[in-house]
C-alpha positions as CSV (number, residue, x, y, z in Angstrom):
1,M,32.2,-61.3,77.2
2,T,32.3,-58.6,80.0
3,E,29.9,-55.4,80.0
4,R,32.8,-53.3,79.2
5,G,34.0,-55.3,76.2
6,D,30.6,-55.3,75.0
7,V,30.4,-51.6,75.3
8,D,33.9,-51.4,73.4
9,E,32.7,-53.5,70.6
10,V,29.3,-51.2,70.3
11,L,31.2,-48.2,70.2
12,A,33.7,-49.3,67.8
13,A,30.9,-50.6,65.5
14,L,29.0,-47.2,65.8
15,A,32.3,-45.1,64.9
16,D,31.5,-45.5,61.5
17,P,29.0,-43.1,59.9
18,T,27.4,-45.8,57.5
19,R,27.0,-48.3,60.3
20,R,25.2,-45.5,62.2
21,Q,23.0,-45.0,59.2
22,L,22.2,-48.5,59.0
23,V,21.2,-48.6,62.6
24,D,18.9,-45.7,62.1
25,L,17.3,-47.3,59.1
26,L,16.7,-50.4,60.8
27,G,15.3,-48.5,63.8
28,E,12.9,-46.8,61.4
29,R,11.9,-50.0,59.3
30,G,12.2,-52.5,62.0
31,E,13.8,-55.1,59.7
32,A,15.2,-54.8,56.2
33,S,17.3,-56.8,53.7
34,A,20.8,-55.7,52.6
35,T,19.4,-54.9,49.2
36,A,16.8,-52.6,50.6
37,L,19.3,-51.1,52.9
38,A,21.8,-50.5,49.9
39,A,18.8,-48.7,48.0
40,A,18.8,-46.0,50.8
41,L,22.5,-45.4,51.0
42,P,25.2,-44.2,48.7
43,V,27.1,-47.5,49.0
44,S,27.0,-50.8,47.4
45,R,25.2,-53.8,48.6
46,Q,28.3,-55.8,49.3
47,A,29.6,-52.7,51.5
48,V,26.3,-52.8,53.4
49,V,26.6,-56.5,53.9
50,K,30.2,-55.9,55.4
51,H,28.8,-53.3,57.8
52,L,26.0,-55.4,58.7
53,A,28.5,-58.1,59.7
54,V,30.5,-55.8,61.8
55,L,27.1,-54.7,63.5
56,E,26.1,-58.3,64.0
57,N,29.4,-59.2,65.5
58,A,29.0,-56.3,68.1
59,G,25.4,-57.8,68.9
60,L,23.8,-54.7,67.6
61,V,21.6,-56.5,64.7
62,T,20.3,-60.1,64.0
63,A,20.0,-61.9,60.8
64,Q,17.2,-64.2,59.9
65,R,16.6,-65.9,56.7
66,V,13.1,-65.4,55.4
67,G,13.0,-67.7,52.2
68,R,16.0,-66.6,49.9
69,E,16.2,-63.2,51.7
70,V,18.0,-62.4,54.9
71,R,16.4,-59.7,57.1
72,F,18.2,-57.6,59.6
73,A,16.8,-56.3,62.7
74,I,18.1,-54.2,65.6
75,R,18.8,-55.7,68.8
76,S,18.1,-53.1,71.5
77,E,20.0,-54.5,74.7
78,P,23.5,-53.8,73.5
79,L,22.5,-50.1,72.7
80,E,20.8,-50.0,76.2
81,T,24.0,-51.4,78.0
82,T,26.1,-48.7,76.1
83,A,23.8,-46.0,77.0
84,R,23.9,-46.9,80.8
85,W,27.6,-46.9,80.5
86,L,27.7,-43.5,79.0
87,A,25.1,-42.2,81.6
88,S,27.3,-43.5,84.5
89,R,30.4,-41.6,83.1
90,A,28.5,-38.5,82.6
91,A,27.3,-38.6,86.0
92,R,30.8,-39.1,87.3
93,W,31.9,-36.1,85.4
94,D,28.9,-34.2,86.5
95,R,29.9,-34.9,90.3
96,R,33.5,-34.0,89.6
97,L,32.5,-30.8,87.8
98,A,30.1,-29.9,90.7
99,A,33.0,-30.5,93.3
100,I,35.3,-28.2,91.3
101,K,32.7,-25.6,91.2
102,R,32.1,-25.9,94.9
103,R,35.9,-25.4,95.5
104,A,36.2,-22.5,93.2
105,E,33.1,-20.8,94.6
106,S,34.3,-21.4,98.1
107,G,37.9,-19.7,97.5
108,Q,39.8,-22.9,98.4
């Protein structure tokens, strides 16, 4: 997949507030099971599992079986790629706005 495709998947996955909460929780805890994550959220374990599947498909989390339990952890690379993409867009807009400001101030 292209970098832009990866960014699109990450942004789509993070569009949901529950998935953002899961990312935050996993960031704090390092790793956790769906059961542990569901205990911290106002949704069912089944809903958490579905949200984790979306995050995993976007490359944001990994799942690893530890005995009878599946533990989820954050993958930082897709977040870093998305942050770089957003920063490049912000820089582009900053340049455009600076050019508009210069034109406005010069009276053109």
